[in-house]
N, C-alpha and C positions, 0 to 999 in steps of 0.2 A: 734510558738510552734508546731502547727499542722504539718507544713512542715517538721520540724526536726523529729517528730515522724514518719511520713511517710517515710522519708529517712532512719531512723534506721530500720524500718520494712523491707524496700526494701533490705537493706544490709544483714539483717539476712536471708531473704528469698533466696537471691542469694547464701549466704554461705551455707545454708541448701541444696540447689539444687546441689551445687558443691560437697558437702560431699556425698550426696546420689548417684549422678552420678559416682563419683570416686569409691565408694563401689561396685556399680553394675558392673562397668567396671572390677574391680579386680576379682570379682566373675565370671563374664562371660568369661574373658580371662585368667583364672588362669593357664590353660595348657600352653598357649603361654608364659606367664610371667615366669612360672617355667622353660621352655626350655631356655628362655633368661638368667635367673639366673644361670642355669647350664652352659651355654656357657661362661658367665662371669667368673664363678668359675674355669672352665677348662682353660680359658685364663690366669687367675692369677696363677693357678697351673703349667702352662707351662713356666712361666717367669723364674724360675731358670735354666731350661734346655736351654732356649733361651739365657740367660746371659752367660752360660757356652760355648755355641757355639760361641757367639760373642767374648769372651775372647780368645778362641782357634784360631779364625780367625785372630785376631790382633797379637797373638804370632807368627803365621806362615806367616804374611804379610811381604813382603820385605820392607826394610827401605825407599827406594827411593819414591815409590808412597805415602807412609804414610807421609813423610816429605813434599812432594809437596802439598798434600791436606791440611796439617796443615798450611803451609806457606800461601797458597792462602786464606784459610778461615780466618787466623789471620789478614792478610793484609786488606781484605774486611771488616772484623768486626772492626778493629782499625780505618780505614778511615771513616766508617759510624758513629762510636761512636764519633769521633772527630768533624764531621760535626754537629751531634746532639748537642754535648756539646757547640759548637760555637753558634748555633741558640738559645739554651736555655739560654746561658749567655747573649746574646744581648737582649733577652726578659725579663731579670731580674729574671729568675727562679732559685731556689735553687738547685744546682747540685753538684756532687762530683768534686774534683779538676781535672785538666787536666790529670795528670799522672794516677790517679785512673780510670778516664773515659776511657783513652786509654787502660789501662790494662784490664778493664772490656770488652771492645770491642774485644781485641785480644783473650782473653780467651774464651768468648762466641762464637766468630767467628770460632775459631778452633774446638770447640765442635759441632757447627751447621754444619760445613763443613763435619764432619764425618758422619752426617745423610745421606747426599747425596752420599758421597764417599763410605760408607759401603753398601748402597743400590745397587750401581753399581759395588760393589766388587773392587773398585779402578781400574777398567779396563781402564778408560780413561787416566790413568797416567802410564800405562805399555808401555814399548818400542815398542811393536808391534801394539799399537793403531794407527789408522789413524788420520790424522790431524784434520778432521772434528769432530771425536770423542773426541779428546783432547780439542778442542775449546769449544765444548758443555759441556764437563766435567768441564772446568774452570768456565764457566758462571754459570753452575748449582751449583757448590761449593760456589761461591761467593754469589749467590742469597740465598741459604739456610743459609749461615752464617748471612746475614743481616736479613733474615726472622725470625730467632731465636732471634736475638738481639733486634729487634724493640719492641716486647711485654715486654721485660725486662725494656727497657727505658721508656715505657709507665707506668709501675708500679712505677719506680723511680720518674718520674716527677709528676705523679698523675694529678688530675684535680685541677686547680687553682680556688678557690672560688672567685666569683665576689663580689665587694663591695656592701653591702646591699642586697645580694641575700638571700632570705628566702625559696626558693623552688628549686627543681631540684637537691638537694644534700642530701646525707645521712650523718647523724652525725657520724656514724661509717664508716671508710674507707672500711671495708671488708664486710659490709652488702650487698652492691650491688653485689659483687662477689658471696656471699652465695645465693642470690635470683636467679642469672642466672646460678647457678651450675647445676640444672636439665637440662636446655637447652644445656649447654656445654657438659654434659654427653651424651645426645641424639645425638648431632652433632658428638661427638667423636666416638660413636658406629656405627651410621648409615650413616655418611658422610665421616669423616676423615679416619677411618679405611678402608672402601672400596676404598677410593682414594689411600691410600698407597698400597693396594693390586693390584689396577689397574696399578700403577707405576711399581710394581715388575713384574707383568705379561707382561708389555711392554718390559721387558728386556730379555725375554725368547722366544724360538721358540716352539710352541705347536700347534698341529692340533686337532681341535674339532672333536669328543668328547674325544680323547685320552688325558690322563693327564700326559704324559711323557714330561718333560721340558728339554730344553737344553739352557744354558745361552749363549746369543749372544751379550751382552753388549748393545750398542746403534745401532746395525745393523738394527733393525726394523725402527728406525727413519731415518737412512741414506738411506735405500732402498726406503723409501717414497719420498725422495727428487728427485730421478731419475725415479719415476714411472709416466709414461705419463697419465695413467688413473686417478691417484690421483691428478695430476696437473690439468687435465680437470675438475675434480669434484670440486676442489677449485675455479677455474675460474667461473664455472657454479653457484656455491653457491654465490660468490660475485655478479655476475650479477643479479641473482634472488633476492638477499637481497636488492641491491640498488633499483631495480625497484619496489619491493613490498613496501619498506619504502617510496619512493617518491610518488607513486600512492596512497597508503592507507592514508598517512597523508594529502596530498593535497586534495583528495576527501573528507576525513572526515572533514577537516576544512570548505570546501565549503558547505557541507551538514549541518554541525552544524550551520553555519551562517544562512542558510535558515530555519532550524528547530527552531532557537531561536526567530524567528519573532512571533509577537503576532497574532496568527490566531486561529480560533475556532477548537478545537480538537487537539491542539498541542501535548498534552500528548499521545494521541493515535498514532499520526504520529511518535513521538520519540520512542515509544515502538516498532513499526514496523521497524524502522531504526536500532535499536540495537539488533533486534532479531537474525541475523546471528551469533553474538558472543555467543549466548546461545547454538549453535550447535557445536559439536566436528568437528575437521578438516576432519575426515573421512566422516561424514554426509555431510558436505559442499562439499567435493570432489565428493560424490555420486550425488549430485545435478548437478554439472558441468559435470559429466560423462553422465548423461541423456541429458544434453543440447548439448554436443559436440560429442556424439556418431556418428560414421560414418554410412553412409547409410540413408535411410529415417526415421529410428527410432530416430535419434537425432533431437532435436528441432531446433537447428541452421541450420543444413544441410537441414532439411525439408523446412524451410523458404527460404534458399538460392536457393535450387533447384526449388522451386515454383516461385521465382521472377527472378533470373538471370541465372538459369540452371547450377550451379556449386555445387560440394560436396567436399570441402577440407578434406584432411586426417588430422584432427586436432591432433590426438594422435600418428600418425605414421610419421609425418613430424617433423624434429628436431627443426626448428625455431618455428613452430606453437605450438608444445607440450610445449615448455618453457613458451609461453605466456598463454596457458591454465592453467598451474600450477600457474603462477603469478596471474592471475585473480581469481583463486580459493583461493589463500592465501590472496589476498586483500579483497575479499568479506568476508572471515572468520574473519579477524582482524578489519574490518571497523567499526563495531558496538562499539568495545572497544575504538577506537580512538574518535568516535563521542561522547561517554559519557563524556570523559574528556574535549573535546573542548566545549561542551555545558555548562559544569560546569564552565569552564574558562570564556566563554563569559558572563555568568550571573554575574560574579564577576568584570567585567569591569565597572568602574563608569560612569554612563550616563552623569553626569555633565561635564566630560572632553570632551565627544563627542559633547554635546550641545554647550560648549564654542568654540570648534573648528569650529562647523557649523556657529556660529555667526561671527567668524573671516573670514569666506568665504571658508573654506575647504569643498570640495565635499565629497561624500560618499566613493569613492576610497581612497582619501587622508586620511580621518579619519581612514579608516581601516588599512592602511599600516603605518601611523604615530602614531596611538594611540592604536588601538585594538590589532593588531598583536604583537607589542613589549610587551604588557602586558600579552600575552599568552605564552611568552618565557618559563616560568617554566613548563607549560603543554607540550609544544612542545619538550622540552628537555627530560622530563620523557617518552613521547611517542616514541621519537627517540631511547632511550635505550631499551625499551620494544619491539619495532617493530624489531629492529636488532636481539635481542635474539630470538624472534618468528621466524624470517626468517631463522635463522640457525637451530633451533630445531623443532619448531612447524609445519614446512612444510612437515615433514615426512609423516603424515597421507594422505595429498593430493597426494603426489607422489606415495605412495604405492597403493592407490586406482586408480589413473588415468593412470600412465605410467610405474610403477615398475622400474623406473630409465631409461627407454628407451625414444625414439628409439635409436638404436645403432649408434655410430659415428666411422668413419674409416672402414677399411676393416675388416669384421667379428667382429666389435665392438672393434677394437684394441685401440681406444681412449675412451672406456667406453660408457656411455649413455648420451644423450643430457640433461636429467634431473636427472642424477645420482649425487645428491648433497652429501656433506660430511656425513651428518647424515644417509642417506640411504645407502651409500657405507659402512659405519661403520657397519650397521646392517647386510648387506649381507656378509661382510668379517668375522663377528663374529659368525654367526649362520648357515651358509650354511654348508653342509656336507664336512668334510675335510678342513674347513676354517683355515687359519693361525691366530689363536686367539691372538697370541702375537702381530702380526702386527695390528690387530684390536684394541688392547689395546693402542698401540702407536697412532693410529688415534684418539681414544677417548681423550687421553691426549692433542694432538695437537689441536683438535677441541675446547677443553676447553680453552687452551691458546689463541687461535685466538679470541674467544668471550671475554675473560678476557682482552686481550690487547685492543681490539676495545672499550670496555666499559671504560677502564682507559683513553684511548685517548679522548673519548667523554667528560669525566669529566674534564680532564686537559685542553682541548682546548675550550670547549663550556660552561661548568658550571660556570666558573669564570666570564663570561660576562653576566650572568643572574642575574637580580635583583628580589628578592622575596619580596612580600608584608610584611609590618611591622605587 
C-alpha cells in the first residue's frame, strides 16, 4: 500500500513538474513561438496562390512529359502494390482484392510520381534532356511513387494483434497517431520542409550570397559525376571512414575486455577511458594539433627529434595528414565504443564461459566462440554509428587540423588530401561566390550515400544477429 502511494505521489510530482516547465518555456520563449505561429499562418495563407501556380503549370505542360511521368509512376506503384498484396495474402492478412490493390497502387503511384516530376519541372522527360538526366528522372519518379504508396499500405494493413497480447497495443487504432502527432508536426516543420527546400535548391544555379536562381534541372548532379575534386573527396571519405571504423571498434573491444577485469579502481579507470568522448571533435583535434605541430613545439616531433633526429611534416604531407585525422577521429569516438562494449561484456553469462573452460577451451577460444558472438548486437549498433560519425562528425577535426589540405595535384587540381565530403560541402556552400546549388546537390548525395550504407548494413548484417530474449 505504501509503495502504491509513493508511486502515485511520484507520478503527480512528475506531472506537476512537466506542467510548470511547459508554462515557463511558453512564457520565456513567447516571442519565438509567436514568430513560428506567424510563419505557419503565412504558409497556410500562401497555399491558395501556390495551388493556383501549380494548376497553371500543369495546364501549360506539354502532354508527352506528363504522360511519361504518369506511366512510370503508375507502373512502379502498381508493381509495388501487387508485390505487397501477394506477401500480405501469403501471410493471411486481410487485404483488398487483387484488382482493387492494383488500382490503388497505380493511382497512388501516378500521384506520387508527380511530386518528383513537378519538383524537377518534368525536365528529365523533355526531348533535350541528356540520357543521364532521363535515367535519374525515371528512377526518382519510380522511387517517389513507391515512397508515397508504402505509408498508405501500412495504414491499410495495420498492426496485427498477437494472440494473448495485453500490452503494446492501443485499444483505439488512432490513439497512437494522435500521440505522435506533435512529433510528426515538428519533423514536418524542422526536417522534411528544409529537406524539400534543399532538393529544390539543388536544381538551380545560384552564387552565394546572390539570390538570383536559374533552373538547371539535374545539371548540378551530372557535373559532380565528372568533377575530379569531388571524386577524390569521395575516395578520401571512404578511406578515412573504413580506417576509423576498423581501428576504433577493434581498439575499443580490446580496451573494454581489459577494463572489464576485476581490479581495484576499475570505475576510475573506466571513467578515464571514456573521457575523450565527452570532448567535442574540435577540442580533440586541438589536442592532436598540439601533439603533431611541426617544429620543436609539437610533442611528437620534440620526442622524435630528441631520439632519432627527424621532424616529419605531419600536417603538410598528404599521407601523414590523413593518418593524423584518422587518429584524432578514433580517439574522439573511442570512449563511446568502450561504453557499449563494457556493457555488452557485463551481459555475457559467465556460466557459458566456465562450461567452455571445463571442456578445455582456452581464453582465446572462449572469446571468439562465446564472448564475441554474443557481442554481435553491440557491434552492429556501433558499426552503424561509427560509419555515420566518420561521414559527418569528422568535420571538426579536419577544420581544426588541416582545413582540407594538404593540396593534391598541380596547384590543388585534385583537391585536398583530407578534403572529405562534409568539409567540401561546407566550403562550396559558404565561401564567397560559392555555387550554392551545387553544394545543395552535394548535401543530397551525401545523405543518400549514408542512407544507402545504413540500409545495406541492416540488410546484410542485422539479419544474422541474434538478440537476447
